[in-house]
C-alpha positions in Angstrom: -26.6 2.6 -16.0 -24.3 1.1 -13.5 -23.6 4.5 -12.1 -27.3 5.2 -11.6 -27.8 1.8 -9.9 -24.8 2.5 -7.6 -26.2 5.7 -6.2 -28.9 4.2 -3.9 -26.3 1.6 -2.7 -23.9 4.4 -1.8 -26.6 6.3 0.0 -27.6 3.1 1.9 -23.9 2.6 3.0 -23.8 6.2 4.2 -27.1 5.8 6.1 -25.9 2.6 7.7 -22.6 4.2 8.7 -24.4 7.2 10.3 -26.9 4.9 12.1 -24.0 2.8 13.4 -22.2 5.9 14.7 -25.4 7.3 16.3 -26.1 3.9 17.9 -22.5 3.6 19.3 -22.6 7.2 20.6 -26.0 6.7 22.3 -24.7 3.5 24.0 -21.4 5.0 25.0 -21.4 5.7 28.7 -18.8 7.3 30.9 -18.2 3.9 32.5 -16.6 2.8 29.2 -13.8 5.4 29.6 -12.4 3.8 32.7 -13.6 0.2 32.5 -10.1 -1.2 32.4 -8.7 1.0 35.2 -7.8 -0.2 38.6 -9.9 0.6 41.7 -8.7 3.4 44.0 -8.1 2.7 47.7 -9.3 4.7 50.7 -5.8 5.8 51.5 -5.1 7.5 48.2 -8.6 9.0 47.8 -8.9 10.2 51.3 -7.9 13.9 50.6 -10.5 14.4 47.9 -13.7 15.0 50.0 -11.8 17.2 52.4 -10.3 19.3 49.6 -13.8 19.7 48.0 -15.1 21.2 51.3 -12.1 23.6 51.4 -13.0 24.7 47.9 -16.6 25.2 48.9 -15.4 27.3 51.8 -13.9 29.8 49.4 -17.5 30.7 48.3 -18.3 32.0 51.9 -17.9 35.7 52.7 -17.2 34.9 56.3 -16.1 31.4 57.2 -17.1 32.1 60.9 -20.7 32.7 59.7 -21.2 30.3 56.9 -24.3 30.6 54.7 -23.9 27.4 52.6 -22.2 25.0 55.0 -22.8 21.4 53.9 -23.8 18.6 56.3 -20.8 17.9 58.5 -19.3 21.3 57.9 -16.3 22.5 55.9 -13.9 20.9 58.4 -12.1 24.2 58.7 -10.8 25.8 61.9 -11.3 29.6 61.3 -8.2 30.3 63.4 -6.1 28.3 60.9 -7.3 30.3 57.9 -4.1 32.1 57.0 -5.5 34.2 54.1 -8.6 34.7 52.1 -8.3 36.5 48.7 -11.4 37.9 47.1 -11.9 39.3 43.6 -10.8 42.7 44.8 -7.5 41.1 46.0 -6.8 39.1 42.9 -7.4 42.1 40.6 -8.7 40.0 37.7 -5.6 37.8 37.6 -7.0 34.7 39.3 -10.2 33.4 40.9 -10.6 33.9 44.7 -8.8 31.4 46.9 -7.8 30.7 50.5 -4.6 29.6 52.2 -5.3 27.2 55.0 -3.0 25.5 57.6 -4.4 22.0 58.1 -2.7 20.7 61.3 -4.8 17.6 61.4 -3.4 16.4 58.1 0.0 18.2 58.2 -0.9 20.1 55.1 -0.7 23.6 53.8 -3.6 24.1 51.3 -4.2 26.8 48.7 -7.7 26.2 47.3 -9.4 28.0 44.4 -13.1 28.4 43.7 -14.7 27.6 40.4 -16.0 29.9 37.6 -18.4 32.6 38.7 -20.8 33.1 35.7 -21.7 36.6 37.0 -18.1 37.8 37.1 -16.4 39.1 33.9 -13.1 38.8 35.7 -13.2 35.0 35.5 -13.9 35.3 31.8 -10.9 37.5 31.4 -8.7 34.5 32.5 -10.6 32.1 30.3 -10.5 34.2 27.2 -6.8 34.8 27.5 -6.0 31.5 25.8 -3.8 32.1 22.7 -3.9 28.4 22.0 -0.6 27.2 20.6 1.4 30.2 21.7 2.2 29.5 25.3 4.7 26.8 25.9 6.0 25.4 29.2 8.5 22.6 29.9 8.4 21.3 26.4 4.6 21.3 26.1 1.6 23.6 25.7 -0.6 25.2 28.3 -3.6 27.4 28.5 -2.1 31.0 28.5 -4.7 32.6 30.8 -4.5 29.8 33.4 -0.7 29.8 33.3 -0.5 33.5 33.8 -2.9 33.3 36.8 -0.8 30.5 38.3 2.5 32.6 37.9 0.7 35.6 39.4 -0.5 33.6 42.5 2.9 32.1 43.2 4.5 35.6 42.9 1.9 37.0 45.3 1.8 34.2 47.8 5.3 32.7 47.4 6.8 34.5 50.5 3.8 33.4 52.6 4.0 29.8 51.5 7.7 29.7 52.0 7.3 31.1 55.6 4.7 28.5 56.4 6.9 25.7 55.0 9.9 26.9 57.1 7.7 26.9 60.2 6.3 23.4 59.4 9.0 21.6 57.4 7.2 18.2 57.7 4.0 19.5 56.1 3.0 18.9 52.5 1.9 21.7 50.1 -1.4 21.2 48.3 -3.0 23.2 45.5 -6.6 22.4 44.8 -9.4 23.9 42.6 -12.6 23.3 40.9 -13.5 24.0 37.2 -11.7 27.2 36.3 -9.8 27.0 39.6 -8.7 23.4 38.8 -6.7 24.7 35.8 -5.0 27.3 37.9 -4.3 24.8 40.6 -2.8 22.3 38.2 -0.6 24.8 36.5 0.4 26.3 39.8 1.6 22.9 40.9 3.7 22.6 37.7 5.2 26.1 38.1 5.9 25.4 41.8 7.7 22.1 40.9 9.9 23.9 38.4 10.7 26.8 40.8 11.0 25.0 44.1 13.8 27.4 45.2 11.1 30.1 45.6 9.5 27.8 48.2 12.6 27.1 50.1 13.7 24.1 48.0 10.8 21.9 49.1 11.0 18.3 48.0 9.0 17.6 44.8 7.2 14.7 46.6 5.7 17.2 49.1 4.0 19.2 46.4 0.5 18.0 45.3 -2.2 19.3 43.0 -5.9 18.3 42.9 -8.0 19.3 40.0 -11.7 18.8 40.7 -13.8 18.6 37.6 -10.6 19.6 35.7 -10.4 21.9 32.7 -8.3 20.7 29.8 -5.3 22.9 30.4 -2.1 21.0 29.4 -0.8 19.1 26.4 -0.6 15.3 26.6 3.1 15.1 27.3 2.7 17.4 30.3 -0.5 15.7 31.5 1.4 12.4 31.8 4.7 13.7 32.9 3.2 15.5 36.0 1.0 12.5 37.0 3.2 11.9 40.1 2.2 15.3 41.6 -1.2 16.2 40.0 -4.5 14.3 40.5 -7.7 15.0 38.5 -11.1 13.9 39.9 -14.0 13.4 37.4 -17.6 12.6 38.4 -19.3 10.3 35.9 -20.4 12.2 32.8 -18.8 15.6 33.5 -18.4 17.4 30.1 -15.5 19.7 30.9 -12.6 17.1 31.0 -14.0 15.4 27.9 -14.2 18.2 25.3 -11.1 19.5 23.6 -13.1 22.6 22.6 -11.2 25.7 23.8 -12.5 26.9 27.2 -13.4 30.3 25.8 -15.6 28.7 23.1 -17.4 26.6 25.7 -18.2 29.4 28.0 -19.2 31.7 25.2 -21.8 29.1 24.2 -23.3 28.3 27.6 -26.8 29.1 26.3 -26.4 26.4 23.7 -23.9 24.1 25.4 -25.7 20.9 24.2 -25.3 22.1 20.6 -21.6 22.7 20.9 -21.1 19.4 22.7 -22.9 17.5 19.9 -20.9 19.3 17.2 -17.7 18.6 19.0 -18.7 14.9 19.4 -19.2 14.6 15.6 -16.0 16.4 14.8 -13.9 14.1 17.2 -15.5 11.1 15.6 -14.0 12.1 12.2 -10.5 12.7 13.8 -8.4 9.6 14.1 -6.8 8.6 17.4 -3.4 8.9 15.9 -3.9 12.5 14.9 -5.2 13.4 18.3 -2.2 11.9 20.0 0.3 13.6 17.7 -1.3 17.1 17.9 1.0 18.9 20.4 -1.5 21.7 20.9 -4.4 19.5 21.9 -5.1 20.1 25.6 -6.0 17.4 28.2 -7.0 17.0 31.8 -3.8 16.9 33.9 -2.1 14.2 35.9 -3.4 11.0 37.4 -7.2 10.5 36.8 -9.8 9.4 39.4 -13.2 8.6 37.9 -16.2 8.3 40.2 -18.7 6.0 38.5 -22.2 5.7 40.0 -24.6 5.1 37.0 -24.9 2.2 34.6 -26.2 1.8 31.1 -30.0 1.3 30.9 -30.3 1.4 34.7 -32.2 4.0 36.5 -31.0 5.8 39.6 -27.6 6.1 41.3 -25.6 3.1 42.5 -23.0 2.9 45.2 -20.1 4.9 43.7 -16.8 3.2 42.8 -13.6 5.1 42.1 -11.3 4.0 39.3 -7.8 5.4 38.8 -5.1 5.3 36.1 -2.5 7.3 34.3 -3.8 6.7 30.7 -2.2 8.1 27.6 -4.5 7.1 24.7 -8.2 7.1 25.5 -7.8 9.9 28.1 -11.5 11.0 28.4 -11.6 11.6 24.6 -15.3 10.8 24.1 -18.0 13.2 25.0 -20.9 11.5 26.8 -24.3 12.5 25.5 -26.0 12.6 28.8 -28.5 14.8 30.6 -26.1 14.7 33.6 -23.1 16.1 31.7 -23.5 19.5 33.3 -24.9 18.5 36.7 -21.9 16.2 37.3 -19.7 19.2 37.0 -21.1 20.8 40.2 -18.7 20.9 43.1 -21.5 20.1 45.6 -22.4 16.8 43.8 -18.7 15.9 43.5 -18.1 16.5 47.2 -21.2 14.4 48.1 -20.4 11.5 45.9 -16.6 11.5 46.7 -17.5 11.4 50.4 -19.9 8.6 49.9 -17.4 6.6 47.8 -14.7 7.1 50.5 -17.1 5.9 53.2 -17.8 2.7 51.2 -14.1 2.1 50.8 -13.5 2.6 54.6 -16.4 0.3 55.5 -14.9 -2.4 53.3 -11.6 -2.0 55.0 -13.3 -2.2 58.4 -15.1 -5.3 57.5 -11.8 -6.9 56.4 -10.3 -5.7 59.7 -6.9 -4.7 58.3 -4.3 -4.2 61.0 -2.6 -0.8 61.2 0.8 -2.2 60.2 -0.7 -3.8 57.1 -2.4 -0.5 56.2 1.0 1.2 56.3 2.5 -1.5 54.2 -0.4 -1.1 51.7 0.3 2.6 51.5 3.9 1.9 50.6 2.8 -0.6 48.0 0.3 1.8 46.5 3.1 4.4 46.2 5.4 1.9 44.4 2.6 0.8 42.1 1.7 4.4 41.2 5.4 5.1 40.5 5.6 2.1 38.2 2.4 3.0 36.5 3.6 6.5 35.9 6.9 5.3 34.4 4.9 2.9 32.2 2.7 5.7 31.0 5.7 7.8 30.1 7.2 4.9 28.2 3.9 4.4 26.3 3.8 8.1 25.4 7.2 7.7 23.9 6.1 4.5 22.1 3.1 6.3 20.7 5.3 9.2 19.4 3.5 11.8 21.5 5.3 15.1 20.7 8.0 16.0 23.2 7.3 12.9 25.3 10.3 11.6 27.2 11.1 9.9 30.5 12.2 12.4 33.2 15.1 11.8 35.5 14.6 10.5 39.0 14.7 14.0 40.4 12.0 15.4 38.1 14.3 17.3 35.7 13.4 17.2 32.0 16.6 17.5 29.9 16.2 15.2 27.0 15.0 17.6 24.3 17.3 17.0 21.3 17.0 19.8 18.8 15.3 22.5 20.8 16.5 24.8 23.5 14.0 25.0 26.3 13.6 27.9 28.7 12.3 27.4 32.3 9.0 29.0 31.3 8.6 26.5 28.6 9.3 28.6 25.5 11.9 27.1 23.2 13.5 27.7 19.8 15.3 25.8 17.2 19.1 25.5 17.7 21.9 23.4 16.4 22.9 20.3 18.3 26.1 21.9 19.5 24.4 25.0 20.7 21.6 23.0 22.3 24.1 21.0 24.4 25.8 24.2 25.6 22.5 25.8 26.6 20.8 22.7 28.0 21.6 23.7 31.6 20.7 27.4 31.2 17.7 28.4 33.3 15.6 31.5 33.4 15.3 32.8 36.9 11.9 33.4 38.6 12.3 37.2 38.4 13.1 37.0 34.7 10.0 34.9 34.1 7.7 37.3 36.0 9.3 40.3 34.3 8.6 38.8 30.9 5.0 37.9 31.7 4.0 41.0 33.6 4.6 44.7 33.9 4.5 46.7 37.2 2.8 49.9 37.8 4.1 52.6 40.2 2.5 50.9 43.2 4.2 47.6 42.4 1.0 45.8 41.2 1.5 43.2 38.4 -0.6 43.3 35.2 -0.1 41.1 32.1 1.9 42.4 29.3 0.1 43.2 26.0 1.5 41.3 23.0 
């Protein structure tokens, strides 16, 4: 009798739990993801709108005769466009990109376009995932994006090195949107680990900007490279928030809301501790910049604010059930709102009438604060027992793996402690890395090896 009476009570508990979950999910907005982050400054956010325009320029067939030029133009001098690679040039290995010499900002830029839904070649990069099989620097990476990054550096390494030798004071920036963001982020990491290929450029002069970033690296790598990689997310963008493998997302474009809802329910049943301790779970890379312009139960767009942090736990883990989840992924909207946010920051600085000397001092202060925040994030990753999380040395080398021998490409194997100490300083050369990932045909063209 007591069992019979207990059944309705149990059903009521389940119904209340489901109702509470649905209520919390419906009230969860993207603003909650970054509510405790600090505000970005105009100095650190300044490159973002400019790099968005460079990415948009990759879509043009002829930059001298643009068809889709945004208001204000791309900001590109056609005479400074060093190289423009199309789908025919990349041979299915990577999305199209440009190499641009930005004299006004003392920067050498390699910018990738986003996914082209009409091109099967882009899907070839996405579908080559092999989740859990590709390792790099003690963590996990998306295999297709990693192979694309290695291919691009092999193809353009000599050109980039030549430009850096001609302009030793310039920085080197990799930028991309969506699919291109993953290639740009991993290219930044590969370049940092193989700086000798670029003339031993200082690590501090290499930067990566992932616009609407794909989740392409494991948590330890996402935090460890936060000093050189920056990810920019507009409000409700779905791609940085779903841990669903990229190939599953783009196979399900016709029913994307369905897969997002299912993923939302699945993540709800996964504890935060299990998420953090899953070494194969991929994340958006680097330092995060979140552009927030909408509020809960408020119509329309508000003046955008940009929040920034290097979070470890709570790193865009909750999918936002929003009708803007896909529109906020568009590079055109991101460029527009990033430009608007930057203008508001600059107007505020002008109102405060900050002297030039104080602005320079503020830039130095921001750099110190970012360095301290980065170290704190690394320490927190260690505290939370994130797999393979450890604090790198001052020069960016990662040599604290205890029981595993790590190759320069990131693959590693179990060894004894004595053998590990003997092999710790062993490093696979760039040529060995390329030879292991690719084969060459008679004309010298690279193509991925088949497992």
